[in-house]
C-alpha positions in Angstrom: -20.1 -19.6 19.3 -21.6 -18.1 16.3 -18.6 -15.6 14.2 -20.5 -12.5 12.3 -20.9 -12.9 9.0 -18.4 -10.2 6.9 -20.9 -7.6 5.3 -20.2 -5.9 2.1 -17.4 -2.6 1.9 -21.3 0.4 2.4 -19.5 2.3 -0.3 -17.2 1.8 -3.0 -15.8 3.5 -5.5 -12.9 3.7 -8.4 -9.7 5.0 -7.1 -7.9 4.6 -10.9 -10.0 6.9 -11.9 -7.7 9.8 -11.3 -4.2 11.3 -11.1 -1.7 12.4 -7.6 2.2 14.2 -7.7 4.3 14.9 -5.2 6.2 17.5 -5.0 9.8 15.4 -3.4 9.0 18.6 -0.9 5.9 17.7 1.4 2.7 17.6 -0.6 0.7 15.2 -2.2 -1.8 16.9 -5.0 -4.4 14.0 -6.1 -7.9 14.2 -8.2 -10.1 15.8 -5.9 -13.4 13.7 -7.1 -13.7 9.8 -7.7 -16.0 7.8 -9.0 -18.9 5.8 -6.3 -18.9 1.8 -8.0 -20.9 0.5 -5.7 -23.3 1.4 -2.6 -23.7 -2.2 -0.3 -22.0 -4.2 -2.6 -24.4 -3.3 -5.8 -23.8 -1.3 -9.2 -27.7 -0.4 -8.6 -28.1 1.0 -5.7 -28.8 4.5 -6.4 -25.5 7.0 -5.5 -24.6 4.2 -8.8 -27.9 5.1 -10.8 -27.7 9.1 -9.6 -23.6 9.2 -11.5 -22.3 10.4 -7.2 -19.3 11.3 -7.1 -16.8 11.5 -3.9 -15.0 15.1 -3.1 -11.6 14.6 -0.8 -9.7 17.5 0.1 -7.3 17.8 -3.2 -3.9 18.4 -0.6 -2.8 17.2 2.1 1.0 17.3 3.9 2.8 14.3 4.3 5.2 13.4 7.1 7.1 10.1 7.4 9.0 7.9 9.0 11.9 7.4 5.9 11.6 6.0 2.3 9.8 2.7 4.1 7.6 4.6 5.2 4.5 4.6 6.7 3.8 8.2 5.5 0.8 10.7 7.6 -1.4 12.6 5.1 -3.0 16.0 6.6 -5.1 17.7 4.5 -4.0 20.7 3.5 -7.4 23.4 4.3 -10.8 22.2 5.3 -10.7 18.6 5.4 -14.5 18.0 4.0 -15.6 15.3 2.3 -18.1 15.7 0.6 -20.3 13.1 -1.5 -22.6 14.7 -3.7 -24.7 13.9 -7.3 -27.5 15.5 -9.3 -29.7 16.4 -6.1 -27.0 17.3 -5.0 -25.7 17.4 -1.4 -26.0 14.0 -0.1 -23.0 13.1 2.7 -20.6 15.5 3.9 -17.9 15.1 6.6 -14.8 16.6 7.7 -11.6 14.9 8.4 -10.3 15.0 11.9 -7.1 12.8 12.2 -3.4 11.8 10.8 -3.7 9.4 7.8 -0.9 7.0 7.2 -0.1 5.7 3.9 2.2 2.7 4.1 3.9 1.3 1.4 2.6 -2.8 1.1 5.4 -3.9 -2.0 8.4 -1.4 -1.5 10.8 -1.9 -4.5 14.2 -0.6 -3.5 12.7 3.1 -2.3 9.7 3.0 -5.0 6.0 0.4 -3.9 4.9 -1.5 -6.6 1.8 -0.9 -4.9 0.5 1.0 -1.3 -2.3 1.0 1.7 -5.5 3.0 0.5 -5.3 6.0 3.6 -7.6 5.9 6.5 -8.8 8.6 8.8 -11.2 9.2 10.9 -14.3 11.6 9.7 -16.3 13.9 12.8 -19.7 16.3 11.3 -20.6 13.8 8.7 -23.8 13.2 8.2 -26.7 11.9 5.3 -28.9 15.2 4.6 -31.8 15.0 3.3 -31.8 15.5 -0.7 -29.6 12.2 1.0 -32.2 10.4 2.7 -34.7 11.3 -0.3 -32.1 9.6 -2.7 -33.3 6.5 -2.2 -29.8 4.7 -2.0 -29.3 1.6 0.3 -25.9 2.6 1.7 -26.6 5.8 2.6 -29.2 4.5 4.3 -27.0 2.4 6.3 -24.7 5.3 7.2 -28.0 7.3 8.1 -28.9 4.6 10.5 -25.0 3.8 11.8 -23.2 7.7 11.7 -20.3 6.5 13.2 
């Protein structure tokens, strides 16, 4: 029986390009614009050369199970996620599920590291501008929209 090879992530981005703030009352705010670092494992993908960014919702309602987590993250507002660059809008989709965020290395009530939140996205699609860009990452997403 053959084992499939692991493919590189389609789009990689820098989690350290912004800030986050928690108000202590259930609202998490982040820098919504995230820099794309690689497409299909390559820094020469057209998304990188174009300077494209991912825009996420800026604020989330936080819920969860006490100080140990996992915590739930629900976008406040539309839940729209986009990929944009100098050529315009390349992809957009909408968050439709509750995301989860788990402390990976808890240190008392503060975590040293966290999991990345995950959500299901619907109505996602590569635009005509995205297809015209010639990005290997966007071409893979267009061929496998689910």
